[in-house]
N, C-alpha and C positions, 0 to 999 in steps of 0.2 A: 534207421532202416527205411527204405522207400517201399511203397506198395507195388505189387505187380500190376502193370497196366499193359494194354495192347494198343498199338497204333495200327488201325486197319486200313487207312488210306493216306497217301502222302500227296501233298500239294505244294507247289512252289509259288511263293509270293515274293516278287522282287529278288529272285535268286535264292531266297532262304527256304529251306525245307521245312514245311509245316505238316503236322499230322493231326488226326482226330484221336484224342485221348479217351479211352474207354476203361472203366474200372468197375470192380464189383462193389455193390452197395446192398445193405440189408435195411428194410423198412418194416417196423412192427407197430401194431396198434398198442397204445399204452394201457388201454383197459382190457384188452384181450390178447395176451402175449402169444397165443397159438395162431393168431391171425398175422401172418408175416409174409413178406416177399423178399427173396434174394434174387438179384438180377445184375446184369452188366448194363451200365449207363454211360452215355456220352457226357463228358465234361463240356459244358456250354456256358462260357462267361457272359454271353449275351442274354441268357435266361436268368431269372431271379430265384425261382423256387426249385424244389425237387419235383419234376414234372413226370407224371405217369399216365399211361393210357386209361381212359374211362373203363375199358373192358376189364381192367384188373381191380376195379374198386371193391368188388365183393370179396376179393381175396384178403382184404385188410379188415374184414368184419364191419361192425357198425362204427362209423366215425361221425363226429359232428360236422355238418356242412356249415362252414363259417359264412361264406359268401360266394356269389357268382361274380366273376370279373371279366371284362373285355380284354382281349390280348391281341397283340400284333405278332405274327410269325416272322421268321427270317425271310420269307417270300412275300412279305407285306400283306398277307391275308389277315382278316380280322376274324377271330374265333372266340368262343366263350369257354371259360374254364371254371371249375368248382374247387374252391379251397376247402380242404377238410383236415381234421386232426382231432386230438393231438397224436403224433407219432414219434417214435424213436428212429433216428436215421444214423446209420454207421457206415461210413466209407471204409473199405478194407484197409487196415493198417493205421487207422486214425481213431480218435476218441468219438464216442457217440454224442449226438445232440438231440434236443427235443424241439420239434417244430411242427409245421403243417406240410401237406403235400398239395399239389395242384393237379387235378385230373382234367385231361382234355381228350376229345375224340381224335384219335390218331389212326392213320392208315398204316398197316404193317408193310414194311419193305421186305421183299423176299420172304414173306410169311412171319417176320419178326417185328416186334415193336422196338422203338428206340427211346427209352426213358432218358431224361436229361437231368444233370446235376447243375444247378444254377449257382451264381456267385454268392448269394446269401448263405446257402448251405456250405459252400467252400470256406467262406469267412468265419462262420460260426464253428466249423470243424478245425480251424486253424491250419488251413491248407492253402498253399500257393501253387500256381501252375507254372512249371518250367517248360516253356514251349520249345526251347532249343534242345533240352534233354528229353523231351517228350515224356514227362513224368509229373507226378504230384509230389510236392515236398512240404515238410512241416514248417509252419511259421513259428519262430521262436518267441515272439512277443505279440500280444494283441495291441491294436492301435487304440490309443486313448485321446488322440488329438482331434 
């Protein structure tokens, strides 16, 4: 069974209909399970981590700050992010994984932040992106090559 997702904008590239895939995700602090976030996030295969706005950091309680990293955005801006963890991440309809999150200073669009689900999170969750079907699908086998 596939998870429920929404496609909020449609774009055409070389005549092919493309959309933005948004799905529900739950992130929780491993050492304080009352500290959790449930949100809708954009699937972004150009991002690596689960990316959250710095404004939400306190909602996950006390997390270890692993490191600060330089990042390049889709608009070629250079920003700094903080990798924190450990957290449990579960994309709706798929198995949970244990990883870290990346906090960055985000500007809300229309009053809302846009968290990102990156490719590392998708791969660990055994999820593939079906761009033609505008959905997330389960990967039957993990890659060992």
